[in-house]
PDB file of the backbone (N, CA, C, O) and the ligand in Angstrom, with CONECT records:
HET     CU  A 101       1
ATOM      1  N   MET A   1      82.967 -12.352 192.778  1.00  0.00           N
ATOM      2  CA  MET A   1      82.209 -11.183 192.315  1.00  0.00           C
ATOM      3  C   MET A   1      80.739 -11.272 192.771  1.00  0.00           C
ATOM      4  O   MET A   1      80.027 -12.238 192.499  1.00  0.00           O
ATOM      5  N   ILE A   2      80.321 -10.179 193.498  1.00  0.00           N
ATOM      6  CA  ILE A   2      78.903 -10.224 193.906  1.00  0.00           C
ATOM      7  C   ILE A   2      78.301  -9.169 193.002  1.00  0.00           C
ATOM      8  O   ILE A   2      78.858  -8.100 192.753  1.00  0.00           O
ATOM      9  N   GLU A   3      77.163  -9.532 192.543  1.00  0.00           N
ATOM     10  CA  GLU A   3      76.314  -8.499 191.735  1.00  0.00           C
ATOM     11  C   GLU A   3      74.930  -8.093 192.453  1.00  0.00           C
ATOM     12  O   GLU A   3      74.218  -8.891 193.062  1.00  0.00           O
ATOM     13  N   PHE A   4      74.679  -6.795 192.291  1.00  0.00           N
ATOM     14  CA  PHE A   4      73.357  -6.333 192.945  1.00  0.00           C
ATOM     15  C   PHE A   4      72.730  -5.471 191.854  1.00  0.00           C
ATOM     16  O   PHE A   4      73.418  -4.918 190.996  1.00  0.00           O
ATOM     17  N   LYS A   5      71.397  -5.373 191.914  1.00  0.00           N
ATOM     18  CA  LYS A   5      70.631  -4.455 191.098  1.00  0.00           C
ATOM     19  C   LYS A   5      69.980  -3.451 192.275  1.00  0.00           C
ATOM     20  O   LYS A   5      69.232  -3.828 193.177  1.00  0.00           O
ATOM     21  N   LEU A   6      70.402  -2.216 192.067  1.00  0.00           N
ATOM     22  CA  LEU A   6      69.832  -1.276 193.044  1.00  0.00           C
ATOM     23  C   LEU A   6      68.948  -0.214 192.305  1.00  0.00           C
ATOM     24  O   LEU A   6      69.467   0.812 191.866  1.00  0.00           O
ATOM     25  N   PRO A   7      67.519  -0.482 192.163  1.00  0.00           N
ATOM     26  CA  PRO A   7      66.726   0.515 191.402  1.00  0.00           C
ATOM     27  C   PRO A   7      66.610   1.769 191.926  1.00  0.00           C
ATOM     28  O   PRO A   7      66.173   2.691 191.237  1.00  0.00           O
ATOM     29  N   GLY A   8      66.995   1.941 193.221  1.00  0.00           N
ATOM     30  CA  GLY A   8      66.935   3.287 193.916  1.00  0.00           C
ATOM     31  C   GLY A   8      68.015   4.300 193.467  1.00  0.00           C
ATOM     32  O   GLY A   8      67.894   5.495 193.734  1.00  0.00           O
ATOM     33  N   MET A   9      69.111   3.792 192.757  1.00  0.00           N
ATOM     34  CA  MET A   9      70.003   4.764 192.270  1.00  0.00           C
ATOM     35  C   MET A   9      69.637   5.460 191.143  1.00  0.00           C
ATOM     36  O   MET A   9      69.188   4.870 190.160  1.00  0.00           O
ATOM     37  N   SER A  10      69.807   6.860 191.186  1.00  0.00           N
ATOM     38  CA  SER A  10      69.385   7.700 190.112  1.00  0.00           C
ATOM     39  C   SER A  10      70.382   8.880 189.640  1.00  0.00           C
ATOM     40  O   SER A  10      70.159   9.589 188.659  1.00  0.00           O
ATOM     41  N   CYS A  11      71.444   8.983 190.427  1.00  0.00           N
ATOM     42  CA  CYS A  11      72.367  10.066 189.930  1.00  0.00           C
ATOM     43  C   CYS A  11      73.777   9.718 190.620  1.00  0.00           C
ATOM     44  O   CYS A  11      73.999   8.692 191.262  1.00  0.00           O
ATOM     45  N   GLY A  12      74.609  10.665 190.393  1.00  0.00           N
ATOM     46  CA  GLY A  12      76.043  10.434 190.838  1.00  0.00           C
ATOM     47  C   GLY A  12      76.187  10.515 192.316  1.00  0.00           C
ATOM     48  O   GLY A  12      77.178  10.041 192.871  1.00  0.00           O
ATOM     49  N   HIS A  13      75.210  11.113 192.983  1.00  0.00           N
ATOM     50  CA  HIS A  13      75.288  11.164 194.404  1.00  0.00           C
ATOM     51  C   HIS A  13      74.994   9.810 194.973  1.00  0.00           C
ATOM     52  O   HIS A  13      75.627   9.401 195.946  1.00  0.00           O
ATOM     53  N   CYS A  14      74.025   9.079 194.379  1.00  0.00           N
ATOM     54  CA  CYS A  14      73.614   7.666 194.782  1.00  0.00           C
ATOM     55  C   CYS A  14      74.811   6.777 194.589  1.00  0.00           C
ATOM     56  O   CYS A  14      75.142   5.946 195.434  1.00  0.00           O
ATOM     57  N   VAL A  15      75.434   6.963 193.494  1.00  0.00           N
ATOM     58  CA  VAL A  15      76.605   6.120 193.110  1.00  0.00           C
ATOM     59  C   VAL A  15      77.785   6.285 194.251  1.00  0.00           C
ATOM     60  O   VAL A  15      78.464   5.327 194.619  1.00  0.00           O
ATOM     61  N   GLY A  16      77.935   7.573 194.742  1.00  0.00           N
ATOM     62  CA  GLY A  16      78.852   7.829 195.768  1.00  0.00           C
ATOM     63  C   GLY A  16      78.450   7.222 197.049  1.00  0.00           C
ATOM     64  O   GLY A  16      79.259   6.628 197.762  1.00  0.00           O
ATOM     65  N   ALA A  17      77.174   7.370 197.353  1.00  0.00           N
ATOM     66  CA  ALA A  17      76.558   6.749 198.614  1.00  0.00           C
ATOM     67  C   ALA A  17      76.756   5.286 198.553  1.00  0.00           C
ATOM     68  O   ALA A  17      77.246   4.696 199.516  1.00  0.00           O
ATOM     69  N   VAL A  18      76.413   4.685 197.503  1.00  0.00           N
ATOM     70  CA  VAL A  18      76.505   3.176 197.356  1.00  0.00           C
ATOM     71  C   VAL A  18      78.013   2.594 197.506  1.00  0.00           C
ATOM     72  O   VAL A  18      78.350   1.580 198.118  1.00  0.00           O
ATOM     73  N   THR A  19      78.775   3.440 196.837  1.00  0.00           N
ATOM     74  CA  THR A  19      80.243   3.048 196.928  1.00  0.00           C
ATOM     75  C   THR A  19      80.795   3.200 198.428  1.00  0.00           C
ATOM     76  O   THR A  19      81.533   2.357 198.939  1.00  0.00           O
ATOM     77  N   GLN A  20      80.399   4.258 199.020  1.00  0.00           N
ATOM     78  CA  GLN A  20      80.793   4.457 200.435  1.00  0.00           C
ATOM     79  C   GLN A  20      80.219   3.326 201.300  1.00  0.00           C
ATOM     80  O   GLN A  20      80.933   2.777 202.139  1.00  0.00           O
ATOM     81  N   ALA A  21      78.933   2.970 201.106  1.00  0.00           N
ATOM     82  CA  ALA A  21      78.391   1.888 201.883  1.00  0.00           C
ATOM     83  C   ALA A  21      79.146   0.472 201.640  1.00  0.00           C
ATOM     84  O   ALA A  21      79.272  -0.335 202.562  1.00  0.00           O
ATOM     85  N   CYS A  22      79.581   0.259 200.487  1.00  0.00           N
ATOM     86  CA  CYS A  22      80.289  -0.908 200.264  1.00  0.00           C
ATOM     87  C   CYS A  22      81.679  -0.913 200.870  1.00  0.00           C
ATOM     88  O   CYS A  22      82.179  -1.947 201.313  1.00  0.00           O
ATOM     89  N   LYS A  23      82.316   0.305 200.881  1.00  0.00           N
ATOM     90  CA  LYS A  23      83.672   0.460 201.319  1.00  0.00           C
ATOM     91  C   LYS A  23      83.576   0.407 202.888  1.00  0.00           C
ATOM     92  O   LYS A  23      84.587   0.232 203.569  1.00  0.00           O
ATOM     93  N   GLU A  24      82.322   0.563 203.441  1.00  0.00           N
ATOM     94  CA  GLU A  24      82.366   0.454 204.839  1.00  0.00           C
ATOM     95  C   GLU A  24      82.284  -1.065 205.264  1.00  0.00           C
ATOM     96  O   GLU A  24      82.686  -1.434 206.368  1.00  0.00           O
ATOM     97  N   VAL A  25      81.776  -1.873 204.388  1.00  0.00           N
ATOM     98  CA  VAL A  25      81.775  -3.335 204.640  1.00  0.00           C
ATOM     99  C   VAL A  25      83.208  -3.853 204.492  1.00  0.00           C
ATOM    100  O   VAL A  25      83.700  -4.625 205.314  1.00  0.00           O
ATOM    101  N   ASP A  26      83.804  -3.440 203.508  1.00  0.00           N
ATOM    102  CA  ASP A  26      85.150  -3.916 203.136  1.00  0.00           C
ATOM    103  C   ASP A  26      85.950  -2.682 202.427  1.00  0.00           C
ATOM    104  O   ASP A  26      85.646  -2.240 201.318  1.00  0.00           O
ATOM    105  N   ALA A  27      86.853  -2.269 203.110  1.00  0.00           N
ATOM    106  CA  ALA A  27      87.565  -1.033 202.680  1.00  0.00           C
ATOM    107  C   ALA A  27      88.460  -1.398 201.424  1.00  0.00           C
ATOM    108  O   ALA A  27      88.879  -0.487 200.710  1.00  0.00           O
ATOM    109  N   ASN A  28      88.740  -2.650 201.164  1.00  0.00           N
ATOM    110  CA  ASN A  28      89.483  -3.116 200.149  1.00  0.00           C
ATOM    111  C   ASN A  28      88.635  -3.451 198.877  1.00  0.00           C
ATOM    112  O   ASN A  28      89.178  -3.723 197.806  1.00  0.00           O
ATOM    113  N   ALA A  29      87.326  -3.420 199.038  1.00  0.00           N
ATOM    114  CA  ALA A  29      86.428  -3.810 197.880  1.00  0.00           C
ATOM    115  C   ALA A  29      86.628  -3.057 196.715  1.00  0.00           C
ATOM    116  O   ALA A  29      86.971  -1.877 196.786  1.00  0.00           O
ATOM    117  N   THR A  30      86.440  -3.645 195.625  1.00  0.00           N
ATOM    118  CA  THR A  30      86.442  -3.017 194.254  1.00  0.00           C
ATOM    119  C   THR A  30      84.921  -2.829 193.880  1.00  0.00           C
ATOM    120  O   THR A  30      84.183  -3.797 193.695  1.00  0.00           O
ATOM    121  N   VAL A  31      84.526  -1.595 193.786  1.00  0.00           N
ATOM    122  CA  VAL A  31      83.099  -1.408 193.326  1.00  0.00           C
ATOM    123  C   VAL A  31      82.910  -0.868 192.034  1.00  0.00           C
ATOM    124  O   VAL A  31      83.492   0.168 191.712  1.00  0.00           O
ATOM    125  N   GLN A  32      82.092  -1.517 191.197  1.00  0.00           N
ATOM    126  CA  GLN A  32      81.859  -1.092 189.910  1.00  0.00           C
ATOM    127  C   GLN A  32      80.398  -0.764 189.750  1.00  0.00           C
ATOM    128  O   GLN A  32      79.586  -1.616 190.110  1.00  0.00           O
ATOM    129  N   ILE A  33      79.973   0.377 189.250  1.00  0.00           N
ATOM    130  CA  ILE A  33      78.542   0.747 189.335  1.00  0.00           C
ATOM    131  C   ILE A  33      78.240   1.267 187.916  1.00  0.00           C
ATOM    132  O   ILE A  33      78.900   2.163 187.389  1.00  0.00           O
ATOM    133  N   ASP A  34      77.216   0.655 187.345  1.00  0.00           N
ATOM    134  CA  ASP A  34      76.575   1.168 186.069  1.00  0.00           C
ATOM    135  C   ASP A  34      75.265   1.721 186.411  1.00  0.00           C
ATOM    136  O   ASP A  34      74.275   1.062 186.730  1.00  0.00           O
ATOM    137  N   LEU A  35      75.358   3.108 186.306  1.00  0.00           N
ATOM    138  CA  LEU A  35      74.042   3.799 186.744  1.00  0.00           C
ATOM    139  C   LEU A  35      72.958   3.681 185.686  1.00  0.00           C
ATOM    140  O   LEU A  35      71.783   3.833 186.021  1.00  0.00           O
ATOM    141  N   ALA A  36      73.290   3.417 184.421  1.00  0.00           N
ATOM    142  CA  ALA A  36      72.175   3.173 183.445  1.00  0.00           C
ATOM    143  C   ALA A  36      71.423   1.991 183.650  1.00  0.00           C
ATOM    144  O   ALA A  36      70.216   2.019 183.407  1.00  0.00           O
ATOM    145  N   THR A  37      72.018   0.853 184.105  1.00  0.00           N
ATOM    146  CA  THR A  37      71.448  -0.390 184.273  1.00  0.00           C
ATOM    147  C   THR A  37      71.035  -0.659 185.851  1.00  0.00           C
ATOM    148  O   THR A  37      70.245  -1.528 186.218  1.00  0.00           O
ATOM    149  N   LYS A  38      71.739   0.275 186.710  1.00  0.00           N
ATOM    150  CA  LYS A  38      71.378   0.082 188.138  1.00  0.00           C
ATOM    151  C   LYS A  38      72.247  -1.082 188.695  1.00  0.00           C
ATOM    152  O   LYS A  38      72.047  -1.549 189.816  1.00  0.00           O
ATOM    153  N   GLN A  39      73.127  -1.483 187.940  1.00  0.00           N
ATOM    154  CA  GLN A  39      73.846  -2.698 188.232  1.00  0.00           C
ATOM    155  C   GLN A  39      75.156  -2.359 189.126  1.00  0.00           C
ATOM    156  O   GLN A  39      75.906  -1.435 188.810  1.00  0.00           O
ATOM    157  N   VAL A  40      75.347  -3.060 190.109  1.00  0.00           N
ATOM    158  CA  VAL A  40      76.527  -2.865 190.974  1.00  0.00           C
ATOM    159  C   VAL A  40      77.275  -4.188 191.044  1.00  0.00           C
ATOM    160  O   VAL A  40      76.667  -5.234 191.274  1.00  0.00           O
ATOM    161  N   LYS A  41      78.567  -4.152 190.851  1.00  0.00           N
ATOM    162  CA  LYS A  41      79.517  -5.298 190.868  1.00  0.00           C
ATOM    163  C   LYS A  41      80.438  -5.064 192.053  1.00  0.00           C
ATOM    164  O   LYS A  41      81.056  -4.004 192.158  1.00  0.00           O
ATOM    165  N   VAL A  42      80.534  -6.007 192.914  1.00  0.00           N
ATOM    166  CA  VAL A  42      81.449  -5.762 194.101  1.00  0.00           C
ATOM    167  C   VAL A  42      82.464  -7.015 194.034  1.00  0.00           C
ATOM    168  O   VAL A  42      82.062  -8.173 193.922  1.00  0.00           O
ATOM    169  N   GLU A  43      83.734  -6.678 194.110  1.00  0.00           N
ATOM    170  CA  GLU A  43      84.862  -7.676 194.190  1.00  0.00           C
ATOM    171  C   GLU A  43      85.290  -7.628 195.611  1.00  0.00           C
ATOM    172  O   GLU A  43      85.993  -6.683 195.968  1.00  0.00           O
ATOM    173  N   SER A  44      84.946  -8.538 196.454  1.00  0.00           N
ATOM    174  CA  SER A  44      85.315  -8.631 197.928  1.00  0.00           C
ATOM    175  C   SER A  44      85.344 -10.078 198.470  1.00  0.00           C
ATOM    176  O   SER A  44      84.860 -11.057 197.903  1.00  0.00           O
ATOM    177  N   THR A  45      85.975 -10.060 199.630  1.00  0.00           N
ATOM    178  CA  THR A  45      85.997 -11.234 200.301  1.00  0.00           C
ATOM    179  C   THR A  45      84.905 -11.418 201.343  1.00  0.00           C
ATOM    180  O   THR A  45      84.663 -12.494 201.890  1.00  0.00           O
ATOM    181  N   ALA A  46      84.226 -10.200 201.584  1.00  0.00           N
ATOM    182  CA  ALA A  46      83.033 -10.237 202.569  1.00  0.00           C
ATOM    183  C   ALA A  46      81.786 -10.910 201.812  1.00  0.00           C
ATOM    184  O   ALA A  46      81.716 -11.021 200.588  1.00  0.00           O
ATOM    185  N   ASP A  47      80.941 -11.286 202.607  1.00  0.00           N
ATOM    186  CA  ASP A  47      79.793 -12.001 202.126  1.00  0.00           C
ATOM    187  C   ASP A  47      78.691 -11.095 201.648  1.00  0.00           C
ATOM    188  O   ASP A  47      78.589  -9.957 202.105  1.00  0.00           O
ATOM    189  N   SER A  48      77.829 -11.584 200.704  1.00  0.00           N
ATOM    190  CA  SER A  48      76.932 -10.744 199.996  1.00  0.00           C
ATOM    191  C   SER A  48      75.921 -10.314 201.070  1.00  0.00           C
ATOM    192  O   SER A  48      75.400  -9.219 200.857  1.00  0.00           O
ATOM    193  N   GLN A  49      75.551 -10.948 202.158  1.00  0.00           N
ATOM    194  CA  GLN A  49      74.606 -10.562 203.055  1.00  0.00           C
ATOM    195  C   GLN A  49      74.987  -9.272 203.826  1.00  0.00           C
ATOM    196  O   GLN A  49      74.128  -8.495 204.243  1.00  0.00           O
ATOM    197  N   SER A  50      76.291  -9.087 203.991  1.00  0.00           N
ATOM    198  CA  SER A  50      76.900  -7.916 204.645  1.00  0.00           C
ATOM    199  C   SER A  50      76.601  -6.743 203.742  1.00  0.00           C
ATOM    200  O   SER A  50      76.151  -5.691 204.196  1.00  0.00           O
ATOM    201  N   PHE A  51      76.848  -6.927 202.483  1.00  0.00           N
ATOM    202  CA  PHE A  51      76.526  -5.846 201.530  1.00  0.00           C
ATOM    203  C   PHE A  51      75.084  -5.585 201.395  1.00  0.00           C
ATOM    204  O   PHE A  51      74.702  -4.420 201.291  1.00  0.00           O
ATOM    205  N   THR A  52      74.259  -6.551 201.389  1.00  0.00           N
ATOM    206  CA  THR A  52      72.868  -6.316 201.218  1.00  0.00           C
ATOM    207  C   THR A  52      72.421  -5.458 202.466  1.00  0.00           C
ATOM    208  O   THR A  52      71.678  -4.491 202.296  1.00  0.00           O
ATOM    209  N   LYS A  53      72.862  -5.804 203.690  1.00  0.00           N
ATOM    210  CA  LYS A  53      72.455  -5.130 204.917  1.00  0.00           C
ATOM    211  C   LYS A  53      72.827  -3.686 204.786  1.00  0.00           C
ATOM    212  O   LYS A  53      72.026  -2.785 205.035  1.00  0.00           O
ATOM    213  N   ALA A  54      74.186  -3.463 204.349  1.00  0.00           N
ATOM    214  CA  ALA A  54      74.648  -2.091 204.288  1.00  0.00           C
ATOM    215  C   ALA A  54      73.918  -1.290 203.485  1.00  0.00           C
ATOM    216  O   ALA A  54      73.420  -0.224 203.849  1.00  0.00           O
ATOM    217  N   LEU A  55      73.819  -1.844 202.216  1.00  0.00           N
ATOM    218  CA  LEU A  55      73.004  -1.118 201.107  1.00  0.00           C
ATOM    219  C   LEU A  55      71.710  -0.770 201.533  1.00  0.00           C
ATOM    220  O   LEU A  55      71.289   0.363 201.301  1.00  0.00           O
ATOM    221  N   THR A  56      70.988  -1.647 202.158  1.00  0.00           N
ATOM    222  CA  THR A  56      69.546  -1.370 202.547  1.00  0.00           C
ATOM    223  C   THR A  56      69.556  -0.283 203.717  1.00  0.00           C
ATOM    224  O   THR A  56      68.695   0.597 203.727  1.00  0.00           O
ATOM    225  N   GLU A  57      70.473  -0.352 204.634  1.00  0.00           N
ATOM    226  CA  GLU A  57      70.695   0.654 205.649  1.00  0.00           C
ATOM    227  C   GLU A  57      70.986   2.003 204.900  1.00  0.00           C
ATOM    228  O   GLU A  57      70.555   3.051 205.381  1.00  0.00           O
ATOM    229  N   ALA A  58      71.671   1.999 203.793  1.00  0.00           N
ATOM    230  CA  ALA A  58      72.038   3.181 203.177  1.00  0.00           C
ATOM    231  C   ALA A  58      70.937   3.942 202.335  1.00  0.00           C
ATOM    232  O   ALA A  58      71.037   5.072 201.858  1.00  0.00           O
ATOM    233  N   GLY A  59      69.794   3.014 202.255  1.00  0.00           N
ATOM    234  CA  GLY A  59      68.682   3.487 201.541  1.00  0.00           C
ATOM    235  C   GLY A  59      68.575   3.021 200.124  1.00  0.00           C
ATOM    236  O   GLY A  59      67.839   3.600 199.326  1.00  0.00           O
ATOM    237  N   TYR A  60      69.281   2.006 199.809  1.00  0.00           N
ATOM    238  CA  TYR A  60      69.385   1.348 198.472  1.00  0.00           C
ATOM    239  C   TYR A  60      69.146  -0.112 198.483  1.00  0.00           C
ATOM    240  O   TYR A  60      70.017  -0.896 198.104  1.00  0.00           O
ATOM    241  N   PRO A  61      67.856  -0.539 198.956  1.00  0.00           N
ATOM    242  CA  PRO A  61      67.824  -2.084 199.079  1.00  0.00           C
ATOM    243  C   PRO A  61      67.990  -2.791 197.777  1.00  0.00           C
ATOM    244  O   PRO A  61      67.268  -2.441 196.843  1.00  0.00           O
ATOM    245  N   PRO A  62      68.889  -3.780 197.605  1.00  0.00           N
ATOM    246  CA  PRO A  62      69.087  -4.464 196.436  1.00  0.00           C
ATOM    247  C   PRO A  62      67.846  -5.315 196.060  1.00  0.00           C
ATOM    248  O   PRO A  62      67.193  -5.870 196.943  1.00  0.00           O
ATOM    249  N   VAL A  63      67.546  -5.409 194.838  1.00  0.00           N
ATOM    250  CA  VAL A  63      66.563  -6.450 194.370  1.00  0.00           C
ATOM    251  C   VAL A  63      67.445  -7.708 193.667  1.00  0.00           C
ATOM    252  O   VAL A  63      68.493  -7.536 193.044  1.00  0.00           O
ATOM    253  N   SER A  64      66.884  -8.828 193.870  1.00  0.00           N
ATOM    254  CA  SER A  64      67.516  -9.929 193.257  1.00  0.00           C
ATOM    255  C   SER A  64      67.359  -9.839 191.678  1.00  0.00           C
ATOM    256  O   SER A  64      66.221  -9.773 191.213  1.00  0.00           O
ATOM    257  N   SER A  65      68.452  -9.835 190.851  1.00  0.00           N
ATOM    258  CA  SER A  65      68.169  -9.875 189.480  1.00  0.00           C
ATOM    259  C   SER A  65      68.327 -11.376 189.032  1.00  0.00           C
ATOM    260  O   SER A  65      68.094 -11.754 187.884  1.00  0.00           O
ATOM    261  N   ALA A  66      68.701 -12.102 189.943  1.00  0.00           N
ATOM    262  CA  ALA A  66      68.717 -13.613 189.634  1.00  0.00           C
ATOM    263  C   ALA A  66      67.413 -14.315 189.546  1.00  0.00           C
ATOM    264  O   ALA A  66      67.226 -15.234 188.749  1.00  0.00           O
ATOM    265  N   ALA A  67      66.376 -13.810 190.495  1.00  0.00           N
ATOM    266  CA  ALA A  67      65.206 -14.447 190.565  1.00  0.00           C
ATOM    267  C   ALA A  67      64.439 -14.113 189.351  1.00  0.00           C
ATOM    268  O   ALA A  67      64.324 -12.948 188.969  1.00  0.00           O
ATOM    269  N   GLY A  68      63.914 -15.112 188.743  1.00  0.00           N
ATOM    270  CA  GLY A  68      63.113 -14.836 187.423  1.00  0.00           C
ATOM    271  C   GLY A  68      61.735 -14.490 187.668  1.00  0.00           C
ATOM    272  O   GLY A  68      61.057 -14.011 186.759  1.00  0.00           O
ATOM    273  N   SER A  69      61.255 -14.694 188.840  1.00  0.00           N
ATOM    274  CA  SER A  69      59.624 -14.689 189.021  1.00  0.00           C
ATOM    275  C   SER A  69      59.583 -13.592 190.180  1.00  0.00           C
ATOM    276  O   SER A  69      59.013 -13.882 191.233  1.00  0.00           O
ATOM    277  N   LEU A  70      60.162 -12.365 190.014  1.00  0.00           N
ATOM    278  CA  LEU A  70      60.072 -11.455 191.047  1.00  0.00           C
ATOM    279  C   LEU A  70      58.626 -10.767 190.812  1.00  0.00           C
ATOM    280  O   LEU A  70      58.255 -10.300 189.735  1.00  0.00           O
ATOM    281  N   SER A  71      57.933 -10.786 191.916  1.00  0.00           N
ATOM    282  CA  SER A  71      56.474 -10.169 191.857  1.00  0.00           C
ATOM    283  C   SER A  71      56.611  -8.671 192.338  1.00  0.00           C
ATOM    284  O   SER A  71      57.412  -8.346 193.214  1.00  0.00           O
ATOM    285  N   ARG A  72      55.821  -7.841 191.739  1.00  0.00           N
ATOM    286  CA  ARG A  72      55.952  -6.385 192.074  1.00  0.00           C
ATOM    287  C   ARG A  72      54.590  -5.675 192.125  1.00  0.00           C
ATOM    288  O   ARG A  72      54.530  -4.474 192.388  1.00  0.00           O
TER     289      ARG A  72
HETATM  290 CU    CU A 101      70.926  10.143 193.604  1.00  0.00          CU2+
END
């Protein structure tokens, strides 16, 4: 399970675009998106870097929710 936080998501269209980007990395991936928390969970055998790259190219750069000291 790979988890991302995508602050750029704001509506159903974004959810579709993010899902599409993930499916292009791995067509068999299971993508769960919670729009309220901007949280994306991906069940896939592909590595997280591939998803990070694809999501960034799709216009939704993931931020690390694991890093406790994110400066902004
Ligand atoms: Cu949108």
